[in-house]
N, C-alpha and C positions, 0 to 999 in steps of 0.2 A: 705225388711223390712222396716218400717216407724218407725222413730225415733223422739222424742218429745224431744227438747233441752230447760230447764229452767235455767234462771238467776234470782234466787229469791231477792226479795227485798218487803219492806213493802209499799212503795209508787208505785213504778213500778214494777212488775215480767215480765221480758222478755221471750217470748217464740218463738220457731221456730221449724218447721216440715220440715224433709227431709225424701226421698226416698232412699234407696240404692239398687244396684242391682250389686253384685260383688264389683269392685273398683268404680263404677259409682254412684255419687250422684246427687239428682234432688231437687231442692226447690220445696217445696208444699206450705207452708204459715208462716207468721211471725206476731208477734204483741205483744202487751203488755197489762196486766192486770193491770189498775190503780185504786187506792183506794182512798177514799176521806179523805184528809188530816184532815178534822174537825170532822171526826167521830171517836168513842172510839175504843181503839185498838181492842177489841174483834169483833166490827162491820168491822173494816178493815180486820181482817181475815177471817169473813165471806165473804166478797165482794171477797178477793182473792181466797178462795176455790170455791165460785159459779163461778168466771170467769175461773180458771182452769178446774173445773169439764166440762165447756161448752166446752173449748178447747178439752179435752181428748174425749167428746162425738162426737164433730164434725169430729174431725181427726183419732180416733180408732188407737193410737200409739200401736207398737209391743214393744217397750222398752222407757223407759225414761231417760235422763242423767240429772243430776242436778249439778250445780257448788256448790262446798263446800264453807262454810263460811270463810273469813279470819277475823281476829280479829282486831277491831278499837280500837284505843285510849280510846274511850268512852265506857264503859260496858254496859250502857243502849243502845246505838245505837245496839252493838253487840246483845244482848238479843234479841231485836225487829227482828233485822235481822234472828236471830236464829230461831224465831216463824215463821216469814215469810216461811223459809226454811223448817219447819216442815210441813207445809201445802203443799209446793211443793213436799215433799216427799211422803205425805199421799195420795194425791189426785190420782195420776197414781196406786200407789199400790192398793189402794181401788177398782180400776176398773181391777184389775187383770194384770196389767202393769209391767213389770221388770224393776225396777229402780236402776240405777247405780250413782256413785258419782265420780267427777273429781276435782282435786283442780285446782285453776286459771292457775297457771304455768303449769300444764299438758295441759290445754286447749289452752293456749298460744302457748307453744312450739309445739303441735301436728299442730295446724293451720297456725302459723307465722313462726316457726322454732326457736324461742327464747322464755324464760320463762317470759321475762318482757317487752313484746311487748306493745306498746300505744294502746289505743282504735282506732284510726284512722288506725293504722296496721290491727288491727283485721278487721273493718270493709273493708279495701280495699282487703283483702285475703277472706274474705266470699264472696264477689263480685266476684273475680276471681274464686273461687273454685265452686260457684253456679250462673251461668249466668242467669241473668234475676231476681235475688233474689230483692224483694222489702221489706224493713223493715223501720219502722217509727222512729228509732232511735239507739241508742248505747245499749240499752237492748235487744231488739229485736235482732241486730246483735251479741251480746254476747251469747244469747240464741241458735242460730244457729251455733256458733262457738262451742257451748258445744255439740251439735247435730253431729257436723263434727268430734269432737274430738271421741264420742262414735263411730261412723262409722269407724274411724281408728283404735280404741284401744279395741272393744269390745271382750270380752272373747269368748273361744270357746264355742259352743253349748254344754249344759250339766252343766255349771258353774253357780252356784246359784246367783242370784241377791238380793241385801238388799230389804226387804219389799215386796216380791211377797205374793200375795194372796189377799183374800177379807176378 
């Protein structure tokens, strides 16, 4: 099974792809979709959608796992993050990919063993769990962690995922 992990953000959305075969994980690819901070919000959302569409087309995942949004103190930032997250949910679903959601604490606890792990700990464990994994930054590492979380937490076959369909 091929899993696409997504760590949504308006500035940078991290993505990571892993293949699973039973309990084995194999790194496929990782990166970030970066939007132009000078562009209007609508334009940035289009950039994000286009970038994620290219990732889905290139890697043809069987499932997508998206990190849920945490609430910031700044309501405007939370709203913008929610809009980027909406794109991250929409694009795989539009391509018929089953979409699953995980809280940041679920991801950290699955990958590191504690729900309050630091970014450095996540990156270290991603490297340990996916030997040879190359990622350009914390957002891509976080996305790989989301994919790893889904590989360990995925529901039994036949359980419906959110937003499946075209």
